[in-house]
C-alpha positions as CSV (number, residue, x, y, z in Angstrom):
1,M,93.3,109.3,-69.4
2,E,93.0,106.6,-72.1
3,G,89.6,105.4,-72.9
4,Y,86.8,105.3,-75.5
5,I,84.9,108.0,-77.3
6,Y,81.6,106.9,-78.8
7,I,78.6,108.2,-80.7
8,G,75.2,106.6,-80.4
9,E,71.5,107.0,-80.9
10,H,68.1,106.1,-79.6
11,F,66.1,103.5,-81.6
12,D,62.8,101.8,-81.3
13,I,63.1,98.1,-80.3
14,H,60.1,97.3,-82.5
15,D,61.7,99.0,-85.5
16,R,59.4,101.9,-85.7
17,K,60.6,105.4,-86.6
18,V,62.0,107.4,-83.7
19,G,61.0,111.1,-83.9
20,I,64.5,112.6,-83.2
21,S,67.8,112.3,-85.1
22,D,70.0,113.6,-82.2
23,K,73.2,111.6,-81.4
24,K,75.0,111.3,-78.1
25,I,78.8,111.8,-78.1
26,G,80.3,110.5,-74.8
27,K,83.3,108.9,-73.2
28,S,83.8,105.7,-71.2
29,K,86.5,103.4,-70.0
30,R,84.0,100.5,-70.6
31,P,81.7,101.4,-73.6
32,V,79.9,98.0,-73.5
33,S,78.9,98.6,-69.9
34,R,77.9,102.2,-70.8
35,E,75.6,101.0,-73.6
36,R,74.1,98.4,-71.2
37,D,73.5,101.1,-68.5
38,L,71.7,103.3,-71.0
39,N,69.4,100.4,-71.8
40,R,68.4,99.4,-68.3
41,T,64.8,100.6,-68.4
42,K,62.1,98.5,-69.9
43,S,61.3,101.2,-72.5
44,P,60.5,100.4,-76.1
45,I,63.2,103.0,-76.9
46,G,66.7,101.6,-76.7
47,Y,70.1,103.1,-77.1
48,R,72.9,101.8,-79.3
49,I,76.5,102.8,-79.9
50,L,77.1,103.3,-83.6
51,E,80.9,104.0,-83.6
52,V,83.6,103.8,-80.9
53,F,87.2,104.8,-80.9
54,F,90.0,104.2,-78.4
55,V,91.9,107.5,-77.7
56,D,94.9,108.6,-75.7
57,D,93.0,111.2,-73.7
58,M,89.2,110.7,-73.7
59,N,88.6,113.8,-71.6
60,K,90.4,116.0,-74.0
61,V,89.0,114.5,-77.1
62,E,85.4,114.6,-75.8
63,K,85.9,118.3,-74.9
64,L,87.3,119.0,-78.4
65,L,84.3,117.3,-80.1
66,H,81.8,119.0,-77.9
67,A,83.4,122.4,-78.6
68,I,83.5,121.8,-82.4
69,L,79.9,120.7,-82.4
70,N,78.6,123.3,-79.9
71,S,76.3,124.9,-82.5
72,R,74.5,121.5,-82.9
73,N,74.2,120.8,-79.1
74,T,70.6,120.1,-78.0
75,Q,71.2,119.0,-74.4
76,G,74.3,117.9,-72.5
77,E,76.1,115.3,-74.7
78,W,73.3,115.2,-77.4
79,F,73.8,116.8,-80.8
80,K,71.4,117.5,-83.6
81,D,71.8,115.4,-86.7
82,D,68.9,116.4,-89.0
83,D,71.2,116.1,-92.1
84,D,72.4,112.6,-91.0
85,T,76.1,113.6,-91.3
86,L,77.2,113.5,-87.7
87,V,78.4,109.9,-87.6
88,S,80.6,110.3,-90.7
89,E,82.0,113.6,-89.4
90,F,82.7,111.9,-86.0
91,V,84.5,109.0,-87.8
92,K,86.5,111.4,-90.0
93,F,87.6,113.5,-87.0
94,L,88.7,110.6,-84.9
95,T,90.5,108.9,-87.8
96,L,92.4,112.1,-88.5
97,Y,93.2,112.4,-84.8
98,G,94.9,109.0,-85.1
99,S,92.4,107.0,-82.9
100,E,91.8,103.3,-83.0
101,R,88.4,102.4,-84.4
102,H,86.7,99.4,-82.7
103,N,83.5,97.5,-83.2
104,I,81.4,97.7,-80.0
105,L,80.5,94.0,-80.1
106,D,84.2,93.1,-80.3
107,L,84.8,95.0,-77.0
108,N,82.5,92.6,-75.1
109,P,84.7,89.7,-73.9
110,S,81.8,87.2,-74.2
111,N,81.5,88.0,-77.9
112,N,85.1,87.1,-78.6
113,E,84.8,83.4,-78.1
114,S,84.8,81.2,-81.1
115,D,81.4,80.0,-82.2
116,E,81.4,76.3,-81.5
117,R,78.5,75.7,-83.9
118,L,80.4,77.1,-86.8
119,Q,83.4,74.9,-85.9
120,N,81.1,71.8,-85.8
121,I,79.6,72.7,-89.2
122,G,83.1,73.2,-90.6
123,K,84.2,69.8,-89.3
124,R,81.2,68.1,-91.1
125,S,81.7,70.1,-94.4
126,K,84.4,70.9,-96.9
127,L,85.5,74.5,-96.2
128,P,85.2,77.2,-97.5
129,L,81.4,76.6,-97.7
130,T,79.1,79.1,-99.5
131,L,75.9,79.8,-97.5
132,V,72.9,82.0,-98.2
133,R,71.2,84.2,-95.5
134,S,67.9,85.9,-96.5
135,Y,66.8,89.3,-95.2
136,K,63.8,91.4,-96.3
137,G,63.4,89.3,-99.5
138,L,67.1,89.6,-100.5
139,D,69.6,86.7,-100.4
140,Y,73.1,87.5,-99.1
141,D,75.9,85.1,-100.0
142,V,78.1,84.3,-97.0
143,I,81.3,82.1,-96.8
144,L,82.0,79.9,-93.9
145,T,85.8,80.2,-94.0
146,T,88.5,77.7,-93.1
147,N,89.0,79.4,-89.7
148,F,85.3,79.1,-88.9
149,K,84.3,82.8,-89.6
150,L,81.5,84.1,-91.6
151,K,82.4,86.4,-94.6
152,L,79.7,88.6,-96.1
153,L,80.6,88.5,-99.8
154,L,78.8,91.8,-100.6
155,T,81.1,93.9,-98.3
156,G,84.1,91.5,-97.6
157,E,83.6,91.9,-93.9
158,V,84.3,88.9,-91.6
159,F,82.3,88.1,-88.5
160,D,82.7,85.4,-85.9
161,T,79.1,84.7,-85.0
162,P,75.8,84.7,-87.0
163,N,74.5,87.5,-84.7
164,K,77.4,89.8,-85.7
165,L,77.0,89.0,-89.3
166,Y,73.3,89.8,-89.1
167,N,73.4,93.0,-87.1
168,N,76.7,94.5,-88.2
169,G,76.8,93.2,-91.7
170,I,73.4,92.5,-93.3
171,V,71.2,94.9,-91.3
172,K,73.8,97.6,-91.4
173,H,74.1,97.3,-95.1
174,F,70.4,97.3,-95.7
175,K,69.4,100.1,-93.2
176,G,72.6,102.1,-92.8
177,V,72.8,101.4,-89.1
178,R,73.6,98.2,-87.2
179,G,70.8,96.1,-86.0
180,N,70.1,95.3,-82.3
181,S,68.5,91.8,-82.6
182,G,69.4,88.6,-80.8
183,T,69.1,86.7,-84.1
184,N,71.8,84.1,-83.7
185,Q,70.3,80.9,-85.1
186,I,72.3,78.7,-87.4
187,E,69.1,77.5,-89.0
188,Q,68.7,80.8,-90.9
189,F,71.5,79.8,-93.3
190,I,71.1,77.6,-96.3
191,I,73.9,75.8,-98.1
192,K,74.0,77.4,-101.5
193,S,74.9,74.4,-103.6
194,T,72.3,72.0,-102.1
195,G,69.6,74.2,-100.7
196,E,70.0,72.3,-97.4
197,R,69.2,74.3,-94.2
198,L,72.0,74.3,-91.6
199,T,71.3,72.6,-88.2
200,E,73.4,72.6,-85.1
């Protein structure tokens, strides 16, 4: 049965250190719903999917991964990752298997709509437009492209909302894992040439 194989982890919603490094490897027809289900409690510990791949037979691939990683199994679908290599090994295996890699945020239909705010800014400005987004004392150059996307110059990645740029671009580059914040304000960007802060 076709579906998705994912790897995820627990995280502290207040950005404190979580005491375990274990990762969960699971399967789902709807990984966005699965991630949401795993976050239904009002706990300060959340769950996020780090990588997700579409496979031809999710039951078979999950069994293969669980068998290969059996020596690292801690409980059910959870595997020890003390050396912080499990995500890269997961990606390597599924890439060699010929699976399609996806971004979890792109699998959410509500996230695939064009950001109207970026279009409005683009209509008022000459594109491409170089912006600056600050994070933890560092300035990141971002291009608002002619098709109203945000390109993080440091990595070359392109995002369709400020939230995705922040969580999957800047925070992921800085911390090594994607963020889980609702940061989506246009006002957090400054036009590089003028120093003017963007407004909706």
